[in-house]
C-alpha positions in Angstrom: 70.8 -33.1 -18.9 68.7 -35.7 -20.9 70.3 -37.3 -23.7 69.2 -36.7 -27.4 68.7 -39.3 -29.6 69.2 -38.5 -33.2 70.0 -40.2 -36.4 73.4 -39.1 -38.3 71.5 -37.6 -41.1 69.0 -35.4 -39.0 72.2 -34.3 -37.0 73.8 -33.2 -40.1 70.8 -31.3 -41.3 70.2 -29.6 -37.9 73.6 -28.4 -37.8 73.7 -27.0 -41.2 70.6 -25.0 -40.4 71.6 -24.0 -36.8 68.7 -25.7 -35.1 68.5 -26.0 -31.4 67.6 -29.8 -31.1 66.0 -29.0 -27.6 63.2 -27.6 -29.5 62.7 -30.8 -31.9 60.3 -33.5 -30.7 61.6 -36.8 -32.3 59.1 -39.4 -34.0 61.6 -42.3 -34.2 61.6 -45.3 -31.9 62.3 -44.0 -28.4 61.7 -40.6 -29.4 64.9 -40.5 -31.7 64.9 -37.4 -34.0 64.8 -38.3 -37.5 65.4 -36.6 -40.8 61.3 -35.9 -41.1 61.4 -34.1 -37.6 64.0 -31.5 -38.7 62.2 -30.9 -42.0 59.1 -30.4 -40.4 60.6 -28.0 -37.8 62.1 -26.1 -40.7 58.9 -25.9 -42.1 57.1 -24.5 -39.3 60.2 -22.3 -38.1 61.8 -21.1 -41.4 64.0 -18.5 -39.6 67.6 -19.6 -39.3 70.5 -17.4 -38.0 72.8 -18.9 -40.8 70.3 -18.1 -43.5 69.8 -14.7 -42.0 73.4 -14.1 -41.8 74.0 -14.8 -45.4 70.8 -12.5 -46.3 72.7 -9.7 -44.2 76.1 -10.4 -46.3 74.1 -10.1 -49.6 72.3 -6.9 -48.5 75.8 -5.5 -47.5 77.2 -6.2 -50.9 74.3 -5.0 -53.0 75.1 -1.2 -52.8 75.6 1.1 -55.7 78.7 0.1 -57.7 80.2 -0.5 -61.2 82.4 -3.1 -63.0 85.6 -2.0 -64.2 87.1 -3.7 -67.1 90.8 -4.6 -66.0 93.3 -2.7 -68.3 95.8 -4.7 -70.0 98.9 -3.2 -68.2 97.1 -4.2 -64.8 96.7 -7.7 -65.6 100.3 -7.9 -66.8 101.4 -6.1 -63.3 99.2 -8.5 -61.4 100.5 -11.8 -63.1 104.3 -10.5 -62.7 104.0 -9.4 -59.1 102.1 -12.0 -57.9 104.6 -14.6 -59.4 107.3 -12.6 -57.8 105.9 -12.8 -54.4 105.1 -16.4 -54.7 108.2 -17.5 -56.3 111.0 -15.3 -55.4 112.5 -15.4 -51.5 112.9 -11.6 -51.0 114.8 -10.1 -48.3 115.5 -6.5 -47.5 118.4 -4.3 -46.7 118.1 -0.6 -45.7 120.4 2.1 -45.5 120.2 5.9 -45.2 122.6 8.0 -47.5 123.7 11.7 -46.9 122.7 13.5 -50.0 123.8 17.3 -49.0 126.8 16.9 -51.5 124.8 15.4 -54.4 122.0 18.0 -54.0 124.8 20.6 -54.1 126.8 19.1 -56.7 123.7 18.6 -58.7 122.6 22.4 -58.6 126.2 23.3 -59.8 126.0 21.2 -62.7 122.5 22.3 -63.7 123.6 25.8 -63.6 125.9 25.2 -66.5 123.4 23.4 -68.8 120.3 24.2 -70.6 116.7 23.5 -69.2 116.3 20.5 -71.2 119.5 18.8 -70.4 119.3 19.3 -66.5 120.0 16.1 -64.5 117.6 14.8 -62.2 118.0 13.1 -58.7 116.9 10.0 -60.2 119.6 10.0 -62.9 122.3 10.0 -60.3 120.7 7.1 -58.4 120.7 5.0 -61.9 124.3 6.0 -62.5 125.5 5.1 -58.8 123.7 1.6 -59.4 125.4 1.2 -62.7 128.6 1.8 -61.3 128.0 -0.4 -58.2 126.9 -3.4 -60.3 130.3 -2.8 -62.2 132.0 -3.1 -58.7 130.2 -6.2 -57.9 129.5 -8.2 -61.0 128.0 -11.3 -59.2 125.0 -8.9 -58.4 124.8 -8.4 -62.2 122.9 -12.1 -62.6 119.6 -13.5 -62.8 118.0 -16.7 -61.6 116.9 -19.4 -64.0 115.6 -22.8 -62.8 118.6 -24.7 -64.2 121.2 -22.0 -64.2 122.0 -18.3 -63.6 122.7 -15.8 -66.5 125.7 -13.3 -65.9 125.2 -9.9 -67.8 128.4 -8.6 -69.5 126.9 -5.2 -69.5 125.0 -2.9 -67.0 121.4 -2.5 -67.7 118.9 -1.1 -65.2 115.0 -1.1 -65.0 113.6 2.0 -64.2 109.8 2.1 -63.0 108.0 4.8 -64.4 104.2 5.7 -63.2 101.7 6.9 -65.7 97.9 7.3 -65.7 97.6 3.9 -67.5 99.7 2.1 -65.1 103.5 1.3 -64.2 106.1 0.5 -66.8 109.6 -0.6 -66.1 111.7 -0.1 -69.3 115.3 -0.9 -69.5 118.2 1.5 -69.6 120.8 0.0 -71.5 124.7 0.2 -71.2 124.4 2.3 -68.1 128.1 1.6 -67.6 129.1 3.2 -70.6 127.1 6.2 -70.5 127.7 9.7 -68.6 125.0 11.1 -66.5 123.8 13.5 -69.1 123.2 10.7 -71.5 121.7 8.8 -68.8 119.2 12.0 -68.2 118.5 12.2 -72.0 117.3 8.8 -72.4 115.6 8.6 -69.4 113.5 12.0 -70.5 112.8 10.3 -73.7 111.6 7.0 -71.9 109.3 9.1 -69.7 107.7 10.7 -72.6 107.0 7.6 -74.5 105.6 6.0 -71.4 103.3 8.8 -70.9 102.1 8.7 -74.6 101.9 4.8 -74.7 104.7 4.8 -77.2 106.9 2.1 -75.4 107.8 -0.9 -77.7 109.2 -4.2 -77.0 112.9 -2.8 -78.0 112.4 -0.6 -74.6 112.2 -3.9 -72.6 115.1 -6.2 -71.9 116.0 -8.6 -69.2 118.1 -7.2 -66.5 119.6 -7.8 -63.0 118.5 -4.6 -61.3 116.1 -1.9 -61.2 115.1 1.3 -59.5 111.8 2.6 -58.1 111.7 6.2 -56.6 108.6 7.4 -54.8 110.6 10.3 -53.4 108.4 12.9 -55.4 105.4 11.8 -53.6 106.9 12.4 -50.4 107.2 8.7 -49.3 109.8 8.4 -46.7 110.6 4.6 -47.5 109.1 1.5 -48.9 109.7 -2.1 -49.9 109.7 -2.7 -53.6 108.4 -5.9 -55.1 111.2 -7.3 -57.4 110.0 -7.4 -61.0 110.8 -10.7 -62.5 113.4 -11.7 -63.9 115.2 -9.0 -61.9 117.5 -10.1 -58.8 117.2 -6.8 -56.9 115.4 -3.5 -56.9 116.4 -0.2 -54.8 113.4 1.6 -53.2 114.1 5.3 -53.0 112.4 7.6 -50.6 112.1 11.3 -50.2 115.0 13.5 -49.4 114.3 14.8 -45.7 116.0 17.0 -43.3 117.3 15.0 -40.3 119.6 15.5 -37.4 122.2 12.8 -37.0 125.4 12.2 -34.4 128.6 12.8 -35.8 132.2 13.6 -34.3 130.7 13.5 -30.7 128.2 16.1 -31.6 124.9 16.6 -33.7 124.5 17.6 -37.3 121.7 18.5 -39.5 121.8 17.0 -42.8 119.7 15.9 -45.9 119.4 12.2 -46.0 117.4 9.6 -48.1 116.3 6.1 -47.3 117.0 3.2 -49.6 115.7 -0.1 -49.4 117.2 -2.8 -51.6 114.8 -5.8 -52.2 117.1 -8.7 -53.2 116.4 -12.3 -54.5 118.2 -14.7 -52.1 118.5 -17.3 -54.7 120.9 -15.3 -56.4 122.4 -12.8 -53.9 123.5 -13.4 -50.5 123.0 -11.0 -47.5 126.7 -10.2 -47.4 127.0 -9.5 -50.9 123.6 -7.5 -51.0 124.9 -5.6 -48.1 128.3 -4.8 -49.9 126.3 -3.8 -53.0 124.1 -1.4 -51.1 127.0 0.1 -49.3 128.8 0.8 -52.7 125.6 2.4 -53.9 125.6 4.7 -51.0 129.3 5.5 -51.5 128.7 6.7 -54.8 125.7 8.9 -53.9 127.8 10.4 -50.8 130.7 11.1 -53.3 128.5 12.3 -56.6 132.1 13.7 -58.2 133.1 10.1 -58.7 130.1 9.5 -60.9 131.3 12.2 -63.4 134.4 10.3 -64.3 133.0 6.6 -64.2 
């Protein structure tokens, strides 16, 4: 193959425009291709694969569309969760909990109360997490750059989905409240969220939160920690499963739980014990009535 002589500037210009140098005649000393030769070639053959590709990209983008203003709540969600995923070292723990007894227990409890006082499954999850935090107070802490904060009471953030966006108000003093009190306060928070009536007084820093997508038939998912929380429990749908038990097989109702944990605050072993205790309370719901 004959060697092609070309100046550095001409070579760069040819590369930028995807020009085949074999098609260019040099006018410099000893037939060297110079900048003027490339410019002449471009004037005679304006087609460029790269330029054509850019035109194609422009055509693909230029389809029917409209610009949507970003709602304030979506901006807040984007900022907080981008910060979370970029700065919090997440790890995930997964467990299944048998909730056959929980469902039956809840049904019996709700038979004895009025319609507006009925307890939801999510209320049991909140109470179970609150009791587990009482048992493992080192999980009731949040990370700050110079120190950690350890809370003296149990508060839990509860994710509430609305048409406007996702809110996570805080339910305070869960360790001191009965299931019925938790249920009434959650109903009030849900109503306020749907009507955009939540105020700053409904949001407090806390160590733990719950996100439940079970009502949307989602079997399991990994939730993003909502700063400054140290953990969040993702709750999936209740489903019928066949499990091995006592050298046989048993059909039962199970729910998938995923605990997202901030490794700066909680180590793997402690997180595993915390999740195990949550499962214990869900599988022994009567205990929650006396805690």
